[in-house]
C-alpha positions in Angstrom: 22.8 50.1 43.8 22.4 46.3 44.2 24.0 44.5 47.1 27.1 42.2 46.4 25.1 39.2 47.4 21.5 39.0 48.9 21.7 39.5 52.7 25.4 39.0 52.8 26.9 42.5 52.5 27.5 45.3 54.8 26.9 47.8 52.1 23.8 50.0 52.5 21.8 49.9 49.2 21.7 53.8 49.4 25.5 54.1 49.5 26.3 57.1 47.4 28.9 57.0 44.6 29.3 60.5 43.3 29.0 61.1 39.5 32.4 62.8 39.4 35.7 62.3 41.3 39.2 63.7 41.7 41.7 62.3 39.2 45.2 62.8 37.8 45.3 62.1 34.0 47.6 62.6 31.1 45.9 64.9 28.5 46.0 63.7 24.9 49.1 64.6 22.9 48.5 67.2 20.2 48.3 65.7 16.7 45.9 67.9 14.8 47.0 71.1 13.0 44.7 74.1 13.5 44.6 77.7 12.4 46.8 78.5 15.4 49.5 76.0 14.7 52.1 75.5 12.1 53.4 72.4 10.4 56.8 73.4 11.6 55.9 73.6 15.3 56.9 70.6 17.4 54.3 68.1 18.4 53.3 68.5 22.1 53.5 65.5 24.3 50.7 64.7 26.7 51.1 66.3 30.2 49.5 65.5 33.5 46.5 67.4 34.9 44.5 67.3 38.1 40.7 67.4 37.8 38.2 67.6 40.7 35.3 66.9 38.3 36.4 63.8 36.4 33.7 61.4 35.5 33.5 58.5 37.9 33.8 55.2 36.0 30.8 53.0 35.7 31.6 49.3 36.1 30.3 46.7 33.6 28.7 43.5 34.7 32.1 41.8 35.1 33.9 44.5 37.0 34.5 45.7 40.6 34.4 49.3 41.6 37.2 50.0 44.1 37.6 53.2 46.2 41.4 53.8 46.0 43.4 54.4 49.2 46.9 54.6 47.6 48.5 54.1 44.3 52.2 53.7 43.6 54.7 53.9 40.8 58.4 53.5 40.1 60.7 55.6 37.9 61.0 52.8 35.4 57.3 52.2 35.2 56.5 55.7 33.9 59.6 55.7 31.6 58.7 52.4 30.0 55.0 53.2 29.8 55.8 56.3 27.7 57.9 54.1 25.3 55.8 51.0 25.1 52.3 52.6 25.3 52.0 55.4 22.8 49.9 58.4 23.7 46.2 57.8 23.3 43.5 60.2 21.9 41.6 60.1 25.2 42.7 61.1 28.8 44.5 58.3 30.6 44.7 57.9 34.3 48.2 56.6 35.4 49.5 54.4 38.3 48.4 50.8 37.9 49.7 49.4 41.2 47.2 50.2 44.0 45.4 49.4 47.2 41.8 50.2 48.1 38.4 49.0 49.3 35.7 47.2 47.3 32.6 49.5 46.8 30.6 47.4 44.3 30.9 43.9 42.9 30.1 42.4 39.4 26.4 42.1 38.7 26.9 38.7 37.2 27.9 37.4 40.6 25.1 39.0 42.6 22.8 36.0 42.6 25.4 33.2 42.5 25.2 30.9 45.5 28.7 32.0 46.8 28.5 35.5 45.5 31.5 37.3 44.2 35.1 36.4 45.2 35.7 39.8 46.8 32.9 41.3 48.9 32.0 44.9 49.6 34.3 46.5 52.2 37.1 44.0 51.5 40.6 45.5 51.5 42.3 44.6 48.3 45.4 45.4 46.3 46.3 44.7 42.7 47.8 45.5 39.3 45.6 47.0 36.6 46.2 46.2 32.9 48.1 49.1 31.2 45.4 49.2 28.6 42.9 50.4 31.2 42.8 53.6 33.3 45.0 53.4 36.4 44.3 54.2 40.1 45.4 57.9 40.5 41.8 58.7 41.2 39.2 58.3 43.9 37.6 55.3 42.2 38.9 52.7 39.7 37.4 49.8 37.8 39.1 46.4 38.1 38.5 42.8 37.1 38.8 39.8 39.4 42.1 38.7 38.0 43.7 42.1 38.8 43.0 41.7 42.5 44.1 39.9 45.7 43.3 40.5 49.4 45.5 43.1 50.9 48.1 41.7 53.4 46.9 42.5 56.9 50.3 43.4 58.3 51.2 46.3 56.1 49.8 49.8 55.5 47.8 50.7 52.4 50.8 52.7 51.2 53.2 49.8 51.5 50.7 47.4 50.0 50.4 49.7 46.9 54.1 49.4 46.2 54.1 45.6 46.0 52.0 44.4 43.0 53.9 45.8 40.0 57.5 44.9 41.0 56.6 41.7 42.8 54.6 40.3 39.9 57.4 41.3 37.5 59.9 39.4 39.5 57.5 36.5 39.9 56.7 36.2 36.2 60.5 36.4 35.4 61.3 33.6 37.8 58.3 31.2 37.3 56.9 32.0 33.9 59.5 33.5 31.5 62.4 31.4 32.7 60.4 28.2 32.1 61.7 26.5 35.3 60.7 23.1 36.4 59.3 24.3 39.7 58.8 20.8 41.0 62.5 20.0 40.6 63.5 23.2 42.2 61.1 23.0 45.1 62.0 19.4 45.8 65.7 20.1 45.8 66.5 18.1 42.7 67.9 21.2 41.1 69.7 24.2 42.6 68.6 27.3 40.7 71.4 29.8 39.9 70.4 33.4 39.4 72.2 36.7 38.6 70.4 39.9 39.4 71.9 43.1 38.1 71.5 46.5 39.9 69.6 44.6 42.6 69.8 47.2 45.4 68.6 50.1 43.3 65.6 48.5 41.6 62.3 47.4 43.1 62.0 44.4 40.7 65.5 43.3 41.8 64.7 43.6 45.5 61.4 41.7 45.1 63.2 39.0 43.2 65.8 38.7 46.0 63.0 38.3 48.6 61.1 35.7 46.5 64.3 33.7 45.9 65.0 33.6 49.6 61.4 32.6 50.5 61.3 29.3 52.5 57.7 28.8 51.3 58.7 29.0 47.7 62.0 27.1 48.0 61.7 24.8 51.0 64.3 22.3 50.1 66.8 24.0 47.7 68.3 27.4 48.4 69.0 29.2 45.1 72.5 30.5 44.5 72.2 34.3 43.9 74.8 36.7 42.6 73.9 40.4 42.6 75.6 43.4 41.1 75.7 46.8 42.8 76.9 50.2 41.8 78.3 51.2 45.2 80.7 49.3 47.3 78.8 50.0 50.5 75.8 48.1 49.1 77.7 44.7 49.2 77.3 44.3 53.0 73.6 45.1 52.8 73.0 42.6 50.0 74.8 39.9 51.9 73.4 40.6 55.4 69.8 41.5 54.5 69.2 39.3 51.5 71.8 36.6 52.0 73.2 36.8 48.5 76.0 34.3 47.8 78.2 36.6 45.7 78.3 40.3 44.8 79.9 42.1 41.8 80.8 45.8 41.8 79.4 47.3 38.6 79.3 51.1 38.6 76.7 52.5 36.2 77.2 53.5 33.5 79.6 50.7 33.0 83.2 51.6 32.1 84.2 50.8 28.5 86.6 48.0 29.6 84.0 46.3 31.9 83.7 42.6 31.2 81.1 40.7 33.1 82.1 37.4 31.6 85.7 37.8 32.7 84.5 38.4 36.2 82.6 35.1 36.2 85.6 33.3 34.8 88.0 34.8 37.3 85.8 33.7 40.2 85.3 30.3 38.6 81.6 30.6 38.8 79.5 28.3 36.7 77.0 30.0 34.3 73.6 30.8 35.8 70.1 29.6 34.8 68.5 33.0 34.8 69.7 36.6 34.5 67.3 39.2 35.8 68.6 42.5 34.4 67.7 45.7 36.3 70.5 47.8 34.8 69.9 47.7 31.0 72.0 48.6 28.0 75.6 47.4 28.3 74.9 45.2 31.3 72.0 43.5 29.5 74.2 42.8 26.5 77.1 41.4 28.6 74.7 39.1 30.4 74.4 37.1 27.2 78.0 35.9 27.4 78.3 32.1 27.6 80.5 32.6 30.6 77.5 34.2 32.4 74.4 32.4 31.1 74.2 28.6 30.4 72.7 27.1 27.3 68.9 27.2 27.3 69.0 29.8 30.1 67.0 33.0 30.2 68.3 36.6 30.1 65.4 38.8 31.1 65.3 42.5 31.5 62.9 44.6 33.6 64.3 48.0 32.4 65.7 47.8 28.9 62.8 48.2 26.4 64.9 47.3 23.4 64.0 43.6 23.3 60.3 44.5 23.4 60.6 47.2 20.7 62.8 45.3 18.3 61.3 41.8 18.7 59.6 40.4 15.6 56.4 38.7 16.8 56.8 36.1 14.1 60.1 34.9 15.6 58.8 34.7 19.2 59.0 30.9 19.3 62.3 30.5 17.4 65.1 29.8 19.9 68.6 31.3 19.5 71.4 29.0 18.4 72.5 28.5 22.0 68.9 28.2 23.2 69.1 31.3 25.4 65.8 33.1 25.8 66.3 36.9 25.7 63.2 39.0 26.6 61.8 42.1 28.1 59.4 41.2 30.9 55.9 42.4 29.9 54.2 42.0 33.3 50.6 41.1 33.3 48.0 41.0 36.1 47.8 37.7 37.9 45.4 37.4 40.8 46.5 33.9 41.7 50.2 34.8 41.9 49.4 38.0 43.7 47.4 36.0 46.3 50.5 33.9 47.0 52.6 37.1 47.2 50.2 38.4 49.8 50.7 35.3 51.9 54.4 35.8 51.7 54.0 39.4 52.9 52.0 38.2 55.9 54.7 35.6 56.5 57.3 38.5 56.6 59.1 37.0 53.6 58.3 39.9 51.3 58.0 43.6 51.9 57.5 46.7 49.9 59.6 49.9 49.9 58.0 53.3 50.1 60.3 56.1 48.9 57.9 59.0 49.4 54.2 59.7 49.9 52.3 62.6 48.3 48.7 63.6 48.3 46.7 63.2 45.1 46.3 67.0 44.8 50.1 67.3 44.7 50.5 64.5 42.1 50.9 66.9 39.1 54.1 68.2 40.6 55.4 64.7 41.2 54.5 63.3 37.8 55.6 66.4 35.9 58.9 67.0 37.6 60.9 64.8 35.2 62.4 62.9 38.1 59.5 60.4 38.0 60.7 59.0 34.8 64.4 59.5 35.2 67.0 58.5 37.8 69.5 56.6 35.7 70.7 53.4 37.4 69.6 54.6 40.9 65.9 54.1 40.5 65.1 52.5 43.8 61.9 52.9 45.8 58.3 53.3 45.0 56.6 56.7 45.1 53.1 56.6 46.6 50.1 58.8 45.9 47.8 58.9 48.9 44.2 59.1 47.6 41.8 58.3 50.4 
């Protein structure tokens, strides 16, 4: 194997990468009818398997090969992945938020003056595109824009929990909402944000931390209102995340619940952005003109309906009140993840590990049903320890 850059790598050229590896993967769903099946039999969904002899991926000239230390997932990620990414005809390795160590670098960078951005033995973390195999395996292939340097002050397990929810929150605030970040950062505009189900959802918690970052908002402190489904969460949200207002919103919402009336009763002005982490009725009620201002953004991280029902031809057509209503389709963003890594090292952002399981036990975790369920209480990231 070639070095990452001539005379600038600690990797021995004889480093052995085995032809096979351990991996968790979802077997293809059954679609064919054979002599042993009937047209009346139900179609079998894909199910997770553990293999100790899975083929090790071979990187192209543009990719890194990373030895995985830990991979993480949330309840919502697996649930939404099943809805938005139909079963494929080939095995698919899950878990796209990960932390690991660079093993080999892109061949195209080997002879560049500066070499590749990430060198062999660098500790990295990242988010892999959902169209590619994930990191529930000993090795994974990633591109440069899917990586950032791992924060030095957290464990591999905690680092693995950060990319997916933090990038979702980042893209909601800075990309989807279309904010004038210069005005916000310079204090010419106070951003007003509502986050629903904030305490029970990783995207919501990451958004709270980003919005309270002194590095991101040095001159203007955003006004934050957060809903919670348990009254004992209100003190936590105020003390730990310095939210300005809280709303008790038990999930599922009662039939007579009216978010707009609560805003009017408290004489709160409508917000610029709603980040919905509850879905369904709460997402619908967040569109009230009492809640969201004209030309604001109502964004959801958990309700797939806007993504499924949206007509691509109408993407650029604004609503009559100018409100943007979208499901957040998170994408890898190495530059944003690098900034998030700096915030972690500044102790302004942290991950949350709900549980840690070894790779060999991953089939039980991913097949239990609990991984893709949980209702409104979907907090915490579950970590699969690989190496």
